[in-house]
Residue frames relative to the residue before (quaternion, step in Angstrom):
aa qw qx qy qz dx dy dz
M 1.0000 0.0000 0.0000 0.0000 0.00 0.00 0.00
K 0.4247 -0.7222 0.4981 0.2236 3.53 -1.05 0.96
P 0.5396 -0.6039 0.4706 0.3504 3.59 -1.03 0.62
F 0.4685 -0.6816 0.4793 0.2937 3.62 -1.14 0.61
H 0.0362 -0.7923 0.6090 0.0102 3.58 0.20 1.26
H 0.7665 0.3135 -0.1274 0.5458 3.51 1.06 -0.67
R 0.3919 -0.7952 0.4338 0.1611 3.63 -0.58 1.16
D 0.6038 0.5332 -0.3517 0.4769 3.64 1.37 -0.24
P 0.4376 -0.7339 0.4628 0.2360 3.47 -0.71 1.02
F 0.6136 0.5125 -0.3458 0.4912 3.59 1.13 -0.72
D 0.6153 0.5531 -0.3475 0.4413 3.66 0.93 -0.73
R 0.6504 0.5075 -0.3014 0.4781 3.52 1.03 -0.85
L 0.6310 0.4809 -0.3573 0.4929 3.69 1.05 -0.63
L 0.6329 0.5005 -0.3749 0.4565 3.66 0.86 -0.57
V 0.6619 0.4935 -0.3158 0.4676 3.62 0.98 -0.70
A 0.6070 0.5325 -0.3270 0.4909 3.63 1.13 -0.58
Q 0.6910 0.4582 -0.3013 0.4710 3.54 0.95 -0.76
C 0.6130 0.5304 -0.3264 0.4861 3.57 1.09 -0.70
L 0.6665 0.4697 -0.3143 0.4862 3.68 0.87 -0.67
E 0.6447 0.5348 -0.3230 0.4404 3.58 0.92 -0.85
Q 0.8089 0.3537 -0.1275 0.4520 3.54 0.91 -1.09
S 0.3461 -0.7770 0.4350 0.2952 3.39 1.59 -0.07
V 0.4524 0.6379 -0.4793 0.3984 3.58 0.81 1.06
P 0.4885 -0.6345 0.5056 0.3210 3.62 -1.13 0.50
I 0.3847 -0.6792 0.5809 0.2309 3.45 -1.43 0.43
V 0.3053 -0.7003 0.6111 0.2070 3.66 -1.08 0.73
S 0.4126 0.6843 -0.5360 0.2723 3.64 -0.52 1.13
A 0.4606 -0.6612 0.5376 0.2484 3.53 -1.31 0.42
D 0.5485 0.6637 -0.3595 0.3597 3.50 1.33 -0.37
E 0.2935 -0.7898 0.5095 0.1748 3.62 -0.36 1.08
A 0.4719 0.6463 -0.4636 0.3803 3.68 1.15 -0.09
F 0.5935 0.5887 -0.3826 0.3936 3.66 1.02 -0.52
D 0.5668 0.6414 -0.3595 0.3717 3.55 1.19 -0.77
A 0.6297 0.5600 -0.3240 0.4300 3.66 1.12 -0.61
Y 0.6645 0.5224 -0.2980 0.4434 3.48 1.20 -0.27
G 0.4425 -0.7086 0.4118 0.3640 3.50 1.36 -0.20
V 0.4728 0.6374 -0.4884 0.3629 3.64 0.97 0.62
Q 0.4532 -0.6685 0.4902 0.3278 3.50 -0.98 0.53
R 0.1716 -0.8118 0.5574 0.0286 3.47 -0.74 1.19
L 0.1328 -0.7857 0.5971 0.0926 3.49 -0.92 0.96
W 0.6334 0.4640 -0.4549 0.4202 3.47 -1.19 1.00
């Protein structure tokens, strides 16, 4: 289970999907960086 770096449950779902499918996320939110996903923007 990943730690809750991001408080929004929907954003945590997006992180999980990006990690599962090995795709980047498009967002200006720097909180995603703590999960190790590639962030574009």
